[in-house]
N, C-alpha and C positions, 0 to 999 in steps of 0.2 A: 328470460332464459329460453322460452320456447321459440317464439318468432319463426324464422325460416326452418328451424329444426323440426317444428311440428308437422311440416309437410312431408317428411321422410317416413312414410308409413306403409309403403307398398311391400307386400310379401312376394316380391318378384321371384325369389329363389328360396326353395326349401332345401336345406342341406341335411343329409342323412348321416348320422354318426354310425356308419356301417362297421368301422374298425376302430377300436379305442387305442391300440398300441401302434408304435411306429418303430422302424429300424434306424431312424435318425434320432438325435437327442438334442434338440434345440433348447437352449436355456430359456428363451422367451416364447416357447410354444404357446399359442393362444388357447389351445384346447387341453393343455397339460398332458399330452400323450406320453411323454417320457415317464410319467408317474402312474400311468394307468396299467391295469392288468391286460393280459392277452385275450381280449374278448372280440369276437366278430359276431355279426347278427345277419340273419337272412332278410331278404326283401319282404318275406311274409310278415315279419315283425313290424314293418313300417306301413304296409298297405292299408290296414284299417284306419290309420290316422290320416293318411293322404286321401283316402276315399271319404272320410268324414269331412275334411276341408272342402273337397269337391262337392259333396252332397249339400253342404250348408252354404255354398256359394262364395267361399273364401277363395279369391283368385290368386293363382300363382302360375307363372309361365314356364318355369324350369325347375328341375330337380337335380341336385348335385350330390354325388357320393363323396364323402369326406371321412376324415379320421383325425388322428392316426394316418396310416398309409393304406389306401384302398387295395393296392396290389398285394398286400398280405392277407387279403380275404380268402377264405377257403373256396368260395365259389363266386368270384367277382363277375365273371361273364354271365353266369346264370342270374345273378342279381340284376345286371344291366338289362338282360333280355326280359326279365319279369316286369321291370319298371316300364319298359317300352311296350310290352304287351298290354299292361293295364292303363297306361297313360300315353297312347300313341301320338297325341297332339302336344305333348310337353317336350321341351328340350331336355335331354339327359346329358349331364356332364360329370366329370370327376376331377379331383385335384390329386396330384402325385408328386413325390420328391424325385422320381425318375431313377432311383437307385437300381431298379430292376432291369434297366435298358442295356441291350446288346443287339448286335445285328441279328443274331439267330432268334432272340426272344421277341424282338419287334416283328419279324416276319411270322413267327409262330402265332402271336396274339392278334395280328391284323384282321383275320376273318372274324374273330370274336368281338371286334370293336364296331361291327357294322351297325349295331343299335345305339351306339354312342354318338352324340352330336358334338360335344366339346371336351377338350382336355386342357387343364391348366397345369403346367409344369413349373414347380417352384425350383429355382436354380440356386441350390445351396453350395457354398464353396467346397465343403468336404465331399459332396457327391460328385462335383465336377472333377476333383482330384481322383476320386475312386474310379471314375469312368475313363480316365486317361488324359484329362486336360480340356481346355476350352474348345479347341478345334474338334476333338472327338465328341464332346458333348453336343456341339452344334450339328455335327454330321449325323448323330443319332436322332436329334429332333427332326432334321430334314428327312431322315429315313421314315419316321413315323408319318410325316406328311405325304411321302411318296406312296407308302403301302396302304394308307388310309386317307385317300384324297378328300373324302367327304367330311373328315373330321376337322373342326376348327381348333387348331392347336395354338395356345398362347403360352409364353414363357414369362414368369415373374421373377425378377432378380431378387434373390433373398440373401445377397451379400450383406445387407444391413436389415435389421429387424427392429420393430418398435419395442423398446424396453418397457416392461410393466411390472407392477407389484401391487399388492393390496396392503393397506395400512390400517391400523385399528381406529384411528381418529378420522371421522368423516369430515370431508372438505368439499366445498361447492365446485363442481367442474366449471372451467372457464372457456371451454371450446367444445365443438362437436366431435364425437369419437367415431372413427372410421369403421368400427365394427358394431356399432349400436343397432344396426339393422341386419345383422348376420344371424339369421334364424337357423338354429341347428336342432334338429329333431332327434330325440333319443327313442329307442324302441319301446320304452315304457309310456310314451305319449307326452312326455314333458319336452317342451320346446324352449330353447334359450333365446333371450333377447339379444345376446352378443356372443362372440366366439369364446370369450373368457368364462362366462357363466356355465357353459356346458361341461367343463372339466373340473370345476372346483371341488367336487366331492372326492376326487382322487388326491387332493392336497390337504393333508391333516393340518398343516400350519395355517390354512385359511378357513377351516371349518367353522370357527366361531363367527367370522365375518359373514360367511355364506348363510349361516343360520339366521342372521339378522335381516337378510335381504329376501323379501317376499315377492319382488317384482322381476327378478332376473330370469325366472322360469314361469311358463304358463302351462298348466296341466290340462291337456285335451280330454282327460278322463271326465272333466267337469263340463264338457261341451265347449262351444265356440262363442257364446254370447258376449264375453268380454274380450275376445281375442284382438279385434281391430283397435279398440281403445287402448289396450295394453301395448300393442305394437307401435302406436303413435307416441307413446310417452318417452320423453327424453328431457333431462336425465332421469333415470330410474334409480332405485335405491343403491344398487351395487356401484354405480358410477361415483358415488361419494367416497367410496373406499379404494377405488381403482385409479391407477395413474396412466392407463393406456391412452386416455383422451389427450394427454400432454404431447403425444406424438414424438417422443424422444427416440431418434434412430441411433442404434449402436451397431458396431460390426458383429456379424454372426458369431455366436459362441455356443459351445456345448455345455450341457448341464454339468 
């Protein structure tokens, strides 16, 4: 079961759950944002944990602001600036559904994106429609690149999503899961092993399963002594109850 999977242990990117909620409602949202409350967190809530990793020699090359939808954050640009100030040699990125985009908004925020290195835009069908169609969506992406030429902008087609659910009977995973090294840090110092694990506490129907799984989260409050061995583990206990590793793609749906 381990084999080549055991080599996938790099903490290349630490994703920060800066915003729990989202203005989109994807049925198969991996972080369960449609079910979360409207919570945002300051950069100061994450700095102690990032500094702990740095101080203890846990290497990571980039930090990504995620959610939820980061552009719903009360002080997104202050958040970006503070990360850049404290970690000037790290790549700073964010993920967004781009629902905020317009010509005027892109021009307005461009100066505030100077400390950002990467932007990943998820291209959801309903957002494309909201923005005025494919051609307009593409023109707005082009405008971001023109006004922030330093920014590495990537677009991920989200017309199809990976369907997943948790089931009460454990089964052995038969393949590697694409999110099993997606480390998402919460402000309380708990870091998830995958994108699904970070949001399970907002899903009452999955709480009994989550309570059984002791490996899906690592608590940095206990130090980092076991962090790397934890990060190397696959499958971990949640994988046995989750179907995401099956990689079944379905057309995007609302909850």
